[in-house]
Structures are given as structure tokens and as C-alpha cells.
N, C-alpha and C positions, 0 to 999 in steps of 0.2 A: 758806613753806607756803601752798599755794593753797587756795581755798575753792570747793568744787563744790556746785552745786544738783542734787540727784538727784530727778527727777520720776518717781514711781512706780517699780516694780521687778517682776520675777517673784517668786513665792514659793518657787521651787525652789532649785537649787544656786546660781544667780547672785545670789540675795538674800544669800548668804554670801560668795561669791567677790568680788563687786564692792566691797562695803564693806571687806573685808579688803585688797583691792588698793589702794584709795584710801588707807587708813591706812598701809599698809606703804610706799607711795610718799612718805610724809611729808606728805600732804595731809589735809584735813578736809572734811566734807560736811554739808549741811543736807538733810533729807528732806522732800519735799512730796508729799502724797497727798490724794485726795478722801475716803478711808475707811481710817483706820489699822486698824480692826478686820479688814479684809480680810487684813492681814498677821499680826496677832496670832492670828487664828483658825487660821491655817495652822501655827503653832508653829514651833519651830526646834530641837527635840531638847533636849539639856541646855543650861542657861544662858540668858541673855537673848537676845532676838531680835536678830540682827546689825544690823538697820536702826535699832535703838535705840542703836547706837554713834554715831548722828548727833549733831552739836553742837546742832542744833535740829530739832524735828519740827513741821512746819507743815501746816495743813489748808486746802485751797481746792478749788474745783470745777475739776479738771484737764481735764474734758471740754468746758468752755466756753473755747475758745482766746482769743477777743478779751478776755474778762474776765480770763483767766489772765495774759495779757501785761501788762495794766494792773496787776494785783496783784503780779506778780513785779517789775515795774519799781519799784514803791513799796518792796518788800522789799529789792531790790537797793540802793536808796539808803541803807539802814540796815546791811545785812549784807555788802554788797560781794562779789559772786560773781566768780570767775575763769573759770568754765566751767559748762556744763549737761550733764547725762548721764542716761541711763535704760537699763535692760536689758530693758524691756518693749516688744515690737514695737508695741503699740497707741499708744505715746507717743513713738516715735522722731521722727516728723515734728513733733510738738508741741515736743520738745526743740530740734530744729533751728530752729524758728520763734522760740523764746525766745532762743536764742543769737544769731540774726541781729538780733533786736529790740534786744538789749542790746549788740551789737557785740562778741560773744565768739567764740572759735574754734569751728569746726565745718564740716561739709559743708553745702552749700546746702539749704534746705528742699525745693526742687523735686527735687533729686537723691535725697534720702532718701525722699520720697513715691514717686518712680518705682521705687525699689528695694523699698520695703515692699509696694506694691500690685501684685499679680501681673498685673493687666490692663495697667497702665502699663509694667511691666517687659517684658512680651511685645511690646507695641507698639514701645517704644523699641529693643529689641534686634533685632527683625525689621528695622526701618528701618536699623539700623547693620550688618546682615549677620552678626550673631553667630549661630552655628548653634544651632537649637533645634527643638522638635517643630512639626509643623503644628498650628495652633490656631485657635480661633474664640471670640469673646466674644458673649454673648447674655443676654437677660433675658426672663422669661415663658416658660411651657411651650412655646408654639408656636415661639418663636424658638430655644429650646434644642434642641428636637427637630429642627428644620430644620438647624441648625448641625451637629448630630451626624451627620445623614445626609450632609452635605457632607464631613465628615472620615472617616467610616466607623468601624465597630466592629472590635476593642475600642478603647476610649478611656478617658481619665481626666477626671473632673469635679472641679473645684476651686472653692471660694469664692475671691474675689479679695482678701479683706481679713481672713482668719483665719490663725492660725498653729498650730504643733504638730501639723500634719497633720489638723486637725479637718475632717471631712466630705469629705476627699480620698478618692476611691474609683474603682476600676476598674469600668467598666460594659461588658457584652458585648452588650447588645441594648436596645431601646427600653423594655422593661418595667423593666429595672434602671436605666436612665437616669431614668425617671419616679420611681422609688423614691428615687434619690439626690438628684434635684432637689427633691422634696417635703421631704426631710429638711433640706436647706439652707434652703428657703423658710420652714420653721417655726422657724428660729433667727434672728429679725430683729434681735436685740440681742446684742452680744458679752458676754463675762464681765466687762467693765468698764463695762457699761451704756451703750455707745456704739451708736447705730443703724448697721446694716450696709448695704452697697451691695447692690442686687438682682442685679447682674451676676455671672454665673458664667463660668469659664474652662473650655473644653473643649480637650483636647490629645490628639494621637495617642499611643498607648501605645508607649513606647520600650523596646527590648530592652537587655540588658546590665546590668552592675553599676553601682551608684551610689557616688560618692565626694564628698567636700567639699574645697574648697580654702580654706585659712586664709590671709588676706592682711592687709597693713597698707599703707595709701596715705597718703603724705605729699608735699605740694607736687606733686601730679599724677603721682607715680611710685609704682607698686605693687610691693611686695616680697612674694614668696610665702614664707610661713613653712613650709608643707608641705601634703601631701595626706593626708586621713584616709579610711580605709575605712569602709564602712557596711553593716550587715545590716538587712534589712527583713522583717517578719513580718505575719501577720494578714490575708491576702488575703480579700476584695477591698480591704481597707484597706492603707495603706502606713505601718505603725507601725515606727519605728526600734527595733530590738532590740539593737543594739550598734555599737561603733565601735572602730577601732584606728588608732593613729598611730605610725609612718608607715604608709600603706597598703602592702599587699603587692602591689606592681605593678611591671612592667617600667618602667625609667626613661623610655622614650619615651612610654608611656601617661600617666604622671604629668605629664610635661612638656606633653603635648597638653591634658590637663585644665586645667592651670595657665594655659595660653595662652588658653583659652576664658574662664576666670574673669577674667583680667586685661582681656581685651577687653570683657567685660560691664561691669566696673567703670568702665572708661573711657567706654563708651557711655552709661552712666547718669549720668556726671558726678560720681561720688562722690570726695571728697577728705577729708583729715584723718579717715580712717575705718579701723576694723577691720571686715573683712567675712568672712562664712562663706557660700561660694558652692557650690551643689550642682550636680554635673555627672554625666550618664549617659554611660558608655563604651559606645556602641552599636556594632553591627557595621559601621556606616558612619562611625564617628568620634565624638568627644565632642560631646554636645549639652547646652546650658544648661538646667538645671531651674529654679533660682531663686537670687536674690542676697539675703542677709540683711545689712543694714548695721549689724551689731553682732557682738560675739564669739559664737562657737558656744555652744549649750546642751548639755545632756546630759553635762556635765563634759568635753567635748572639750578645752576650754582647759586642764584639769588634765592630760590625756594629753600635750598639747603641752609643757606646762611640765616634766613629768617626763622627757621625752626630750630637749628642747632647752634647758631653762632659761629660755625666753621666756615671760613671764607676760602673756598677751593681755588679761586684764581690767585689769592695771596699764597696759599700753600704751594701752588705750581711755581710761583716766582721764587719762593724760599728754597724749594728743591733745586731750582736751576742754578742757584748760587752756593749750593752745598749746605744750606742750613737745615736743621732738623725741626720740622714744624710741630707745634703743639696741636693736638687733635681732640682735646677735651671739649665735650659739649657744654654749652652755657644755657642757663634758663632764660629764654627769650620771651616767654609768655605766649608763644604761638605754637599751636598743636599741629596745624597743617597749613601748607601754602601751595597754591596752584596757579598755573597759567593756562588760559584758554587763548588759542591763536586764531586770528581772524583770516579765513580763507576766502578768496574771491569766488563768487558764484560762477564767474566766467571771465574770459579776457575782455578788456575794454578800458576806456578812459573813465576814471572815477570822477563823479560830480560832487560827491560828498558821502561821509559816513556819519550817521547820527544815531542817538539812542541815549538812554539814561544810564550813565556810568557812575553817578555820584551816590553810591550806596555804602552803608557801613560794611567794613571788611575789604572793600576794594582799595588797594594800596598803590596801584600803578596802572595807567592806561596810556597806550600809544597807538595812534591811528594814522594811516597815510592821508595826506591832504588832498583836496580837490586838485585835479590835474595829473595825479599819479596814473600811469598806464599799467594796469594789472595784466598779468599773464594768466594762462590756464593753470588751475590748481593741481599741478602734477608733481611738485616737489616741495621741499622745505624752503625753497627760494621764493615761494609765491605769496607769502603772507602780506596782509594789509594792516597788520598790527597785532596787539595783544591786550588782554586784561589779566591783571594779577590780583589775587585775593588771598586773604588769610582767615583762618578760623582759630580763635583763642580757646575754644572749648573741645574741639574734636576734629573729625575728618570731613568737615563740611566745605572746605575751601574750593574743591573742584566744582561742586554743584553751584556755588555762587558765581564763580568765574564763567562757567558755561551758561548760566542764566543770563548774565549781562551780555555775553557775545550773541546769544540767540536773539536778544532784543535789539540788536543793531540793524540799521537799515542801510545797506550799501546801494548807492544810486550811481547810475552811469550816464555819461553824456552820449545818448543814443545816436545823435547826429554825426559824431566823429568816432564812434567805437568801431 
């Protein structure tokens, strides 16, 4: 039985999926956070919070890396860790540094940093010849405006160190660019109280549909588990509204997307890694969007598990303790699995969400309760819930999940909205 140190986590689905995967793999974990209330405030539905399944819960300043390394080294002398892990993007590089400091398994800190930060990703992949959009990096309004003129409109503005699609926006002219840049500039500290970089990434707007490639890399060899379809809503924002595994694609397109993802992982130097790589299937071929050096969010890992039997959070935990995971597909009887995400029509106080969700093939439904205050649907942090469906015969899971979500009635308390 291995002992994992989990440094922070998301408060969404992965806060349940990763602890469950660790325990079901026969391992145990200690949870380390700078603020336990951050997780307890989020709640976990019925029953105790899954992070409280930890053998120990420790509190330390996880944003001060030098002090954290010293603290973890002392704790390691007592508790003896076999691996370090996190599901939170903002701490992936920190985890890699801790693992390297303690001599534990994991990808190199530099590789994880290159994958997490969009500016470093773009620079490294361009140098390696991995196909991607034309891009520019800039800071300050004058530099951003000049860089945008060099690329040409329409384009996409992205912060280089945020996740969940926060502040990622299409801009069609300089007025919209100024608005998007100002919004990012007024968010100098992220949700974990970490100072942000002032650099923004500008990219040409790519045509075509977007997919993600789910991979596992061991000893320098990357295995493609599969390709996931994606739907996006909320223009000018890019909010993920649903996913299906496997993607409904011709085999040659899926293979081409996978090749780009594998090339990107190699160029970044990731190893001992589960990755979720986003690729655009443009009219001129697949183009790399971004590489996430951790399992996919939005319950994509559950879609993969229902179809293939491969549990990517468990694989992630196994790699963290130096185990070589088995990646053989199992016959599950499910041919496709999909999730449709419920977006708020607007900001306001929810009075209730109703609709018929009790249909054959629907396997999971989660909806925010009355009293939840919805924000504007501008990022992946805006969801009001989800519907997950499976199809035992073909690629019909997406249509079923989307049909159920389309039939939901989201009501607001107008008097307090």
C-alpha cells in the first residue's frame, strides 16, 4: 500500500474521482492545503467531503514553494510518502518540484511548467515544429494592440496562467481587444491567491471542430487511450458545453489528432504523465490548442472508463507512486458515453431546475439546488450541473444527453436576481 501526498485539489468532480481512485487502487493519501475551508465551503452533496477520506489532513502555505519544500521534507521524514499528486492546475508544477526534491516519481518540473503555462507551451511547440496557430505574446496595452495587428482579426486572447477557459475570448476588432485585455488586467490574483503573470497570448482564430486526446506516457512512450469530442457554447467565450467518448470522427481524423498530441507531449518532455491535449481539426489539418498535464476534467475520465474500463484517475495515481499501469481495454458493453453540461442562461439566483431526466441511457444527473447564485456563462466555472448518458449500440450518447439538457427549465428568483 503506497502513501500519496495530495497537494490541493479541484472542488469539482475530480475532488471525488481522484480520492476514490487512490483508495480503490489499494493506496492511501495525506491531503495538504493552505485553506481547508476552501473545500468544505464547496460541499460534496450527501455524506462527508471526499477529501476527508485522507489519512491525514495538513495545513501549510502551498503558495510559498521554498518554504513548502522544507515543510514537506520534514513531514516526509515522519509519514514517508511514495508519491505526490494534485488535480489542480495551479499546483501541478509545485507537485513536480516536491516529487523531484524528495526523489519520488514524476515528470520533470520544467516539463510540467512548460505544459501548464500557455506561453511556454506555444514557444516550445513552435520550436519543435508541432502545428499550431500563429501567435504572439505581449504585455501592456500598447504591446498587445501591436501584436494583434500583426496577427490580424479575428483572433483569440488568452491569459497564459489561468484554466477552465477563464477570460479566453474571441475578439473581432481593437475595441473588443481592449475590453478583453482590460478584463484580464483587472484579475491580477487567481482563485488560489497566487499572483498572475501580466503576459497574454494572442492566437489566430482556428476553424473546425475541437477534440481532446487522452494519453498516458510511461518511460518516454505515449499511449493514446482515445479521442473525445467537444462542443463549445457562449460566443465570444469558449465554454465547454459537452463531450462524447469516443469522438464521432473518421478514423484518419482521429489518428491525425492523436499524432499531433503525441508530438506535443514529446516536445514538452512530459513523462510518467496522464495528459489531456486539445486539438482543432482545421481545414488545413489538426492544430494544437493546449496540453494539460493531468487527467481531463468535466467527467471526461468517467466517459472513458464507461467505454473502455480504463480508469485514468487511477492510472494517474499509479504513475505518481512509480507503478506501471495496465491500459488494456475491457468489454464494458458501452459503445459511447457523453456528458452535456448545463449552462445558466444568465446570472441570477436559481429558483429551481426541472425536467424529465429519468430516461433509458441516462446514468448520472447532477443539478444545482434552489438558492444557488449563477454567474454569467463565460467560463467552465459557470455550470449548473450535468447529464451523463451512455449508448450500448453506437454513437448516440451525445444526442441523448443533449436532448435531456435541452428539456430542462432553469427558473430564477426574479425579485432577488
